[in-house]
C-alpha positions in Angstrom: -13.3 31.2 43.7 -13.0 32.3 39.8 -16.2 33.0 38.0 -15.8 30.3 35.6 -15.6 27.8 38.4 -18.6 29.3 40.1 -20.7 28.8 36.9 -19.5 25.3 36.4 -20.1 24.3 39.9 -23.8 25.8 39.5 -24.2 23.6 36.4 -23.2 20.6 38.5 -25.6 21.2 41.3 -28.6 22.2 38.7 -27.8 18.9 36.8 -27.5 16.8 39.6 -30.8 18.1 41.2 -32.5 17.6 37.9 -31.4 14.1 37.5 -32.7 13.4 41.0 -36.0 15.1 40.2 -36.6 14.4 36.6 -34.2 11.7 35.3 -33.2 11.4 31.7 -29.5 11.9 31.9 -29.0 13.6 28.6 -31.7 16.2 29.1 -30.9 16.9 32.9 -27.2 17.5 31.7 -28.4 20.1 29.1 -30.6 21.7 31.6 -28.1 22.1 34.0 -25.3 23.5 31.6 -28.1 25.7 29.8 -29.5 27.1 33.0 -26.1 27.9 34.5 -25.1 29.6 31.3 -28.5 31.3 30.8 -29.3 29.6 27.4 -32.6 28.5 26.3 -33.2 26.3 23.5 -36.2 23.7 23.8 -35.4 22.2 20.5 -31.9 21.0 21.8 -33.5 19.7 25.0 -36.3 17.9 23.2 -33.7 16.2 20.9 -32.1 14.6 23.8 -35.4 12.8 24.9 -34.4 9.5 23.6 -30.5 9.5 24.7 -31.0 8.3 28.3 -29.5 5.3 29.7 -27.0 4.5 26.8 -29.4 5.4 24.1 -33.1 4.6 24.4 -32.8 2.9 27.9 -30.5 0.0 26.3 -27.5 0.5 28.3 -25.7 -0.3 25.3 -24.5 3.0 23.9 -22.6 6.0 25.2 -23.7 7.5 28.6 -26.6 9.9 28.0 -24.9 12.7 30.2 -21.7 12.6 27.8 -24.2 12.8 24.9 -26.0 15.7 26.3 -22.7 17.5 27.1 -21.5 16.8 23.5 -25.0 18.1 22.0 -24.4 21.4 24.1 -20.9 21.8 22.6 -22.3 21.0 19.3 -25.2 23.5 19.6 -22.6 26.3 20.6 -19.8 25.6 18.4 -21.0 23.4 15.4 -21.7 23.7 11.9 -24.9 25.2 10.6 -26.9 24.0 7.8 -25.8 27.1 5.6 -22.1 25.7 5.9 -23.1 22.1 5.3 -21.0 21.6 2.4 -17.9 22.8 4.5 -16.3 19.8 6.0 -14.0 21.9 8.2 -16.8 23.9 9.8 -17.5 21.3 12.5 -13.9 20.6 13.4 -14.1 22.9 16.6 -17.2 21.0 17.9 -15.3 17.7 17.1 -12.2 18.8 18.8 -14.2 20.0 22.0 -16.4 16.9 22.0 -13.4 14.9 21.8 -11.8 16.9 24.8 -15.1 16.2 26.8 -14.9 12.4 25.9 -11.3 12.2 27.0 -12.2 13.6 30.3 -15.2 11.7 31.0 -13.2 8.6 30.3 -10.5 9.7 32.5 -13.0 10.3 35.3 -14.9 7.1 34.8 -12.6 4.5 32.9 -15.5 4.2 30.2 -18.1 6.2 28.2 -20.5 3.0 27.7 -23.5 3.2 30.0 -23.7 -0.5 30.8 -19.8 -0.4 31.8 -20.3 2.7 33.7 -23.3 1.0 35.8 -21.2 -2.0 36.6 -18.4 0.0 37.7 -20.3 2.4 39.9 -23.1 0.1 41.2 -21.8 -3.4 40.5 -24.5 -4.3 38.3 -26.8 -3.1 35.5 -30.4 -2.5 35.3 -32.9 -3.0 32.6 -35.1 0.1 33.0 -37.5 -1.0 30.5 -38.5 -3.9 32.9 -40.8 -3.0 35.5 -39.1 -5.4 38.2 -35.8 -4.1 37.3 -36.9 -0.5 37.4 -38.2 -1.0 40.9 -34.8 -2.6 41.9 -32.7 0.3 40.5 -35.0 2.8 42.4 -34.7 0.9 45.6 -30.9 0.5 45.0 -30.6 4.1 44.6 -29.5 4.2 41.1 -30.2 8.0 40.7 -27.8 8.7 43.4 -25.1 7.4 41.1 -26.4 8.7 37.9 -26.9 12.2 39.5 -23.3 12.3 40.3 -22.3 11.4 36.8 -24.7 14.0 35.3 -23.3 16.9 37.5 -19.7 15.9 36.7 -20.5 16.0 33.0 -22.4 19.1 33.3 -19.3 20.6 35.0 -17.0 19.3 32.5 -18.9 20.5 29.7 -19.2 24.0 31.2 -15.6 24.5 31.8 -14.8 23.5 28.2 -17.3 26.0 26.9 -16.3 28.8 29.3 -12.6 28.2 28.2 -13.4 28.6 24.7 -15.6 31.6 25.3 -12.6 33.2 27.1 -10.3 32.4 24.3 -12.7 34.1 21.9 -13.0 37.2 24.0 -9.1 37.6 24.3 -8.9 37.0 20.6 -11.5 39.8 20.0 -9.9 42.1 22.3 -6.5 41.5 20.7 -8.3 42.1 17.4 -9.7 45.4 18.5 -6.3 46.5 19.9 -4.8 46.2 16.2 -7.3 48.1 14.7 
């Protein structure tokens, strides 16, 4: 198995397990990717706290796992504050996040948490309601969400590794010309 695929599979397994143990789809996605790639950044991890279940447990927004993957891409390829006025600096992160979005939607047919829950489980759960939270637990919601988290971590990791590989090839070509 190719090294990139091994690392991406590790991200899948870690993220899936984190979701089962800890929940919080954005954070568990980030943790799986970061651990597989040996990256540490508690600020990025913490910034994802409110993004679970379609943003603030609302089910109304984008899947938290997808948001977490996009956060890692933005962290690694995004615009820094020093370049804030350069409108073209974030282009790489835009294109890579778009690629992740397209792959996610191809896999699941939607990126909206509410629709994803309906598609995978046949219903949605309001996790802010104690009764529905209990129903979600008994139903095994985490089993479904952990697969989405793992898949998103794997997709994101493959995108990152592909970009890093391209960058390495470019650096090697640049070195040969000097």
